C-alpha positions in Angstrom: -73.0 -3.2 66.6 -71.2 -1.2 63.8 -68.1 -2.6 62.2 -65.0 -0.6 62.3 -61.6 -0.8 60.8 -58.4 1.3 61.9 -55.8 2.4 59.2 -52.7 3.1 61.2 -49.6 4.9 59.9 -47.0 4.4 62.7 -44.5 7.1 61.5 -41.0 8.0 62.6 -42.0 11.6 63.4 -45.9 11.4 63.6 -48.5 8.8 63.9 -52.0 9.0 62.5 -55.0 6.6 62.8 -58.1 6.6 60.6 -61.5 5.2 61.5 -63.3 3.5 58.7 -66.9 2.5 58.9 -67.1 -0.6 57.1 -70.9 -0.7 56.7 -71.2 2.9 55.6 -68.0 2.8 53.8 -66.8 6.2 55.0 -64.1 7.6 57.2 -65.4 8.6 60.4 -62.1 10.5 61.9 -58.5 10.7 61.7 -56.2 11.3 64.8 -52.6 12.3 64.7 -50.1 12.4 67.6 -46.3 13.1 67.5 -44.4 9.6 67.7 -43.1 10.6 71.1 -42.6 9.0 74.6 -41.6 10.6 77.9 -41.0 8.7 81.2 -41.2 11.1 83.9 -38.4 11.6 86.5 -40.5 11.1 89.4 -41.3 7.4 89.6 -41.9 4.8 92.3 -40.1 1.5 92.4 -43.3 -0.3 93.5 -45.5 0.9 90.8 -45.7 0.6 87.0 -43.7 3.3 85.2 -45.6 6.5 84.3 -45.3 7.8 80.8 -46.9 10.1 78.4 -47.4 10.0 74.6 -47.5 12.6 71.9 -48.1 16.3 72.6 -48.6 15.4 76.4 -45.1 14.0 76.3 -43.8 17.2 75.0 -45.5 19.3 77.6 -44.5 17.2 80.6 -40.8 17.0 79.3 -40.6 20.9 79.1 -42.6 21.3 82.3 -40.2 19.0 84.1 -37.2 21.1 82.9 -36.2 18.6 80.4 -35.5 15.9 82.9 -36.7 12.1 82.8 -36.4 10.1 79.6 -37.7 11.5 76.4 -37.6 9.3 73.1 -38.2 10.2 69.5 -37.9 8.4 66.1 -38.6 5.0 67.8 -39.5 3.5 64.5 -35.8 3.8 63.4 -34.9 1.2 65.7 -37.2 -1.5 64.6 -34.9 -3.0 61.9 -31.6 -2.8 64.3 -30.9 -6.1 65.4 -28.1 -4.7 67.6 -30.9 -3.1 69.8 -32.2 -5.6 72.0 -33.4 -3.6 75.0 -33.2 -0.4 76.9 -33.5 0.1 80.7 -35.8 3.0 81.7 -35.7 3.4 85.4 -34.6 0.0 85.9 -37.3 -1.6 83.8 -36.3 -3.3 80.4 -38.1 -2.2 77.3 -37.5 -3.9 73.8 -38.3 -2.2 70.5 -41.9 -3.8 70.5 -42.5 -2.5 73.9 -41.8 1.0 73.3 -43.9 0.9 69.7 -46.7 -0.5 71.9 -47.0 2.4 74.0 -47.7 4.6 71.0 -50.2 2.2 69.3 -52.1 1.8 72.6 -52.5 5.7 72.8 -53.8 5.8 69.3 -56.1 3.0 69.9 -57.6 4.4 73.1 -58.3 7.7 71.5 -60.0 6.1 68.6 -61.8 3.5 70.7 -63.3 6.7 72.6 -64.7 7.8 69.4 -66.1 4.6 68.2 -67.4 3.4 71.7 -65.8 -0.1 70.7 -62.8 -2.2 71.4 -61.8 -2.2 67.8 -59.3 -5.1 67.2 -59.1 -5.0 63.4 -56.4 -2.8 61.8 -54.2 -2.3 58.7 -50.7 -1.0 59.6 -48.7 0.8 57.3 -45.0 0.0 56.6 -42.2 1.2 54.4 -41.3 -0.6 51.4 -38.0 -1.4 53.2 -37.4 -0.6 56.6 -33.5 -0.7 56.1 -32.0 -0.5 52.5 -33.5 -3.7 51.0 -31.9 -5.9 53.8 -34.4 -8.8 54.0 -33.4 -9.9 57.5 -33.7 -6.4 58.9 -36.9 -6.0 57.0 -38.4 -9.2 58.6 -37.2 -8.2 62.0 -38.8 -4.8 61.7 -42.1 -6.3 60.6 -42.1 -8.9 63.3 -41.4 -6.2 66.1 -44.1 -4.1 64.5 -46.7 -7.1 64.6 -45.7 -8.0 68.1 -46.4 -4.4 69.2 -49.7 -4.2 67.5 -50.9 -7.3 68.9 -49.7 -6.2 72.4 -51.8 -2.9 71.9 -54.9 -5.0 71.6 -55.2 -5.8 67.6 -56.1 -9.5 67.2 -56.8 -9.0 63.2 -54.1 -7.4 61.5 -52.8 -6.9 57.9 -49.9 -4.8 56.7 -49.8 -2.5 53.6 -47.0 -0.6 52.1 -47.4 3.1 53.1 -47.1 4.7 49.5 -50.0 2.2 48.5 -52.2 3.7 51.3 -51.2 7.2 50.1 -52.1 6.2 46.6 -55.8 4.9 47.5 -56.3 8.2 49.2 -55.4 10.0 46.2 -57.5 7.7 43.9 -60.8 9.1 45.7 -60.0 12.6 44.4 -59.5 11.8 40.7 -62.2 11.4 37.9 -60.4 9.3 35.4 -57.8 6.5 35.1 -54.3 7.5 35.8 -50.7 6.0 35.9 -49.4 7.4 39.1 -45.8 7.6 40.7 -46.2 8.0 44.4 -43.6 9.3 46.5 -43.9 8.9 50.3 -41.4 11.0 51.9 -41.3 10.4 55.7 -39.1 11.0 58.5 -37.2 7.8 58.2 -37.6 6.4 54.7 -38.5 7.4 51.0 -40.9 5.0 49.3 -42.0 4.8 45.7 -44.9 3.1 44.2 -46.1 3.1 40.5 -49.4 1.9 40.0 -52.7 2.4 38.0 -55.4 4.3 39.6 -59.0 4.3 38.6 -62.1 5.7 40.5 -64.1 2.9 39.0 -61.9 0.5 41.0 -62.3 2.1 44.4 -63.3 -0.6 46.6 -62.5 -3.4 44.5 -61.2 -6.5 46.6 -58.3 -7.3 44.9 -55.7 -4.4 43.8 -52.7 -6.6 43.1 -52.9 -6.3 39.4 -53.0 -2.3 39.6 -49.6 -2.2 41.7 -46.8 -2.1 39.0 -43.7 -1.5 41.1 -42.6 -0.7 44.6 -39.3 0.3 46.1 -37.7 2.5 48.7 -34.6 4.0 50.3 -33.7 4.4 54.1 -33.5 8.3 53.7 -36.0 10.7 55.1 -36.3 13.8 57.0 -34.4 12.6 60.0 -31.4 12.1 57.7 -31.6 15.8 56.7 -31.8 16.8 60.3 -28.6 14.6 61.1 -26.7 16.0 58.3 -27.6 19.5 59.5 -26.6 18.5 63.1 -23.4 17.2 61.9 -22.5 20.3 59.7 -23.9 23.1 61.8 -24.6 21.8 65.2 -21.6 19.7 66.5 -19.2 22.6 66.2 -21.1 24.2 69.0 -20.6 21.1 71.0 -16.9 20.7 70.5 -16.4 18.6 67.5 -12.9 20.1 67.0 -11.9 19.9 70.8 -8.2 19.0 71.5 -7.5 17.0 74.7 -4.1 15.9 76.3 -3.9 12.2 75.5 -0.4 12.2 77.0 2.2 14.7 78.2 2.9 16.9 75.4 0.5 14.9 73.0 -2.7 16.6 72.0 -5.5 14.6 70.0 -8.9 15.6 68.7 -11.6 14.0 70.6 -13.2 10.9 68.8 -15.7 11.8 66.1 -17.9 8.9 67.2 -19.2 11.1 70.1 -20.6 13.5 67.7 -22.0 10.8 65.4 -24.2 9.7 68.4 -25.7 13.2 68.8 -26.6 13.4 65.1 -28.8 10.5 65.1 -31.9 10.3 67.4 -32.1 6.5 67.5 -28.6 6.5 69.1 -29.2 9.6 71.2 -32.1 8.0 72.9 -29.7 5.6 74.5 -26.5 7.9 74.8 -26.7 8.2 78.5 -24.8 5.1 79.9 -22.2 5.4 82.9 -19.3 4.6 80.6 -20.2 7.5 78.3 -20.8 9.9 80.9 -17.3 8.9 82.5 -15.8 9.2 79.1 -17.1 12.7 78.4 -16.0 14.1 81.7 -12.5 12.8 81.3 -12.4 14.5 77.6 -13.7 17.6 79.2 -10.9 17.4 82.0 -8.0 16.8 79.8 -9.2 19.4 77.2 -8.6 22.1 79.9 -12.4 22.4 80.3 -13.1 23.6 76.8 -16.4 25.6 76.9 -17.7 24.1 73.6 -17.0 20.6 74.8 -18.8 21.7 78.0 -22.1 22.2 75.9 -21.9 18.4 75.1 -21.8 17.5 78.8 -24.8 20.0 79.2 -26.6 18.3 76.2 -26.5 14.9 77.5 -26.7 15.6 81.2 -29.8 17.5 80.8 -31.3 15.6 78.0 -31.5 18.6 75.8 -31.5 16.5 72.4 -35.1 17.1 71.4 -35.0 20.8 72.1 -31.9 20.8 70.0 -33.5 19.0 67.0 -36.5 21.1 67.4 -34.6 24.3 66.5 -33.1 22.1 63.4 -36.7 21.0 62.4 -37.7 24.8 62.6 -34.9 25.8 60.4 -36.0 23.3 57.9 -39.5 24.2 57.7 -38.8 28.0 57.7 -36.6 27.3 54.7 -39.2 25.9 52.7 -40.5 29.2 52.1 -37.6 31.7 52.8 -34.2 32.4 51.3 -32.4 32.6 54.9 -33.4 32.1 58.3 -31.8 31.9 61.7 -30.7 28.7 63.3 -31.3 29.8 66.9 -30.9 27.8 70.2 -30.4 29.0 73.7 -30.7 26.7 76.8 -28.5 26.3 80.1 -25.7 28.1 78.5 -25.8 26.5 75.0 -26.0 29.6 72.6 -26.4 29.1 68.8 -27.5 31.9 66.6 -26.2 31.5 62.8 -28.0 32.6 59.6 -28.6 29.6 57.3 -29.2 30.5 53.6 -31.5 28.0 51.4 -28.2 27.3 49.3 -26.3 26.4 52.3 -29.1 24.1 53.6 -29.3 22.5 50.1 -25.5 21.9 50.1 -25.8 20.2 53.6 -28.5 17.9 52.3 -27.1 17.4 49.0 -25.4 13.8 49.6 -28.8 12.7 50.8 -30.7 14.4 47.8 -28.3 12.6 45.4 -29.2 9.2 47.0 -32.9 9.8 46.7 -32.4 11.0 43.0 -30.1 7.9 42.2 -32.3 5.4 43.9 -35.3 6.8 41.8 -33.5 6.5 38.6 -32.6 2.9 39.4 -36.2 2.3 40.2 -37.4 3.6 37.0 -34.9 1.7 34.9 -35.4 -1.7 36.9 -39.1 -1.6 36.4 -38.7 -0.2 32.7 -41.0 2.8 33.6 -41.2 5.2 30.9 -41.5 8.6 32.1 -43.7 9.4 29.3 -46.3 7.0 30.6 -46.6 8.7 34.1 -49.6 10.7 34.1 -49.2 12.3 37.5 -47.0 12.4 40.8 -48.5 12.2 44.1 -46.0 13.3 46.8 -46.9 12.7 50.5 -45.1 12.8 53.8 -43.6 15.9 55.9 -40.2 15.7 53.9 -42.0 16.4 50.6 -42.4 19.9 51.8 -38.7 20.5 51.7 -38.1 23.1 48.8 -35.1 21.0 47.4 -37.1 17.7 47.3 -39.9 19.3 45.4 -37.5 20.9 42.9 -36.1 17.4 42.4 -39.2 16.2 41.3 -39.9 19.0 39.1 -36.6 18.7 37.2 -36.8 14.9 36.9 -40.4 15.0 35.5 -40.8 18.1 33.6 -44.4 18.8 32.6 -45.9 15.9 34.9 -48.6 17.3 37.3 -47.5 17.1 40.9 -50.3 16.6 43.2 -50.4 16.2 47.1 -53.0 15.6 49.8 -52.6 16.2 53.6 -48.8 15.4 53.9 -49.5 13.9 57.5 -52.6 11.9 57.2 -52.9 10.7 53.6 -51.3 7.3 54.3 -53.6 6.7 57.2 -56.7 7.2 55.2 -55.5 5.1 52.3 -54.5 2.3 54.8 -58.2 2.5 56.0 -59.5 2.1 52.5 -57.3 -1.1 52.1 -59.9 -3.6 53.7 -59.7 -5.7 50.7 -56.5 -7.3 52.4 -58.7 -9.2 54.7 -60.7 -10.8 51.8 -57.4 -12.1 50.3 -56.5 -15.8 50.9 
């Protein structure tokens, strides 16, 4: 029987699994799926809940008229101690339970290719799940380990995601390089500075080659949240006035709109109290039509479709000077031109945080820019034009490389089998 190892990149937006043949020392295949869950509206109380994962979740959600329970960016709740559980059609799910469903889908697809129940895996993790909080970091890894175990992985190791990306890049170079790897995903931006050498491919112990690691809790979701706050929330009544008392008009609480700008909060923005509050604000606003859009958004679970339009705008602006931010569903109409300059201004705060953190990272680890031979950028957020411009300006003359932005990490994780050899 052949021996296989799975490298798993459980991502905020997409997840990938690479199958590594340990005997042939080659990659057999790589699977990718969106990190999405959909629990169908039509459920039986006497049966296990029906759900779909990935692309199937999207199709079913849209096919059901965007009813049911749709969940995205689940990775972001892993470090949140405030999140204990959520009820889905009267069944309780904690953070590990939700992640398990996605890992099970990846495992089932991979096992169908290998023809085996593979239980050995290396799972990627960000350098920091939540801004260098050791308590939140430990909680997130504990939850992720529990999810992997429940998905059927009995032999498990963790590897930093940017190190995984580095090992994938190492197999493409012909000589030794000092490489700064930036893994820019949906939830985090991680950096690793290390020595890569094609002669060291397959070595059992690579610890001495890893010079520095660090990360910040900002990624593509942060950009999308900033865009939703700046350009989306005005269409959902952010400035709506309501009658708090006779003759006294106040602006509805901004906290309502902070919730719809964050996917991990929007997933759970459906309680009875919230619904009652929204109805009351709508009534006392004189049935403001823009605030009605917020009711429609929450009642019909339209969050994913709104953020699809935001994502589409972001992607198109990576290759254009201006695009239309367009959305049309159930009476909600948005059609606004967005220029690249306007978009860059919207995400400027988050870009500055990434830039400042990178400066601190280089200073803390005494890394001289002159010693960096190349940069390796991976992750979907690395495709954003302003992000690439940031690295070009900060590292003039240093070659910038990138592999497949969505599977580089999974491939490198699969090449990290040496972790099982360490004591």
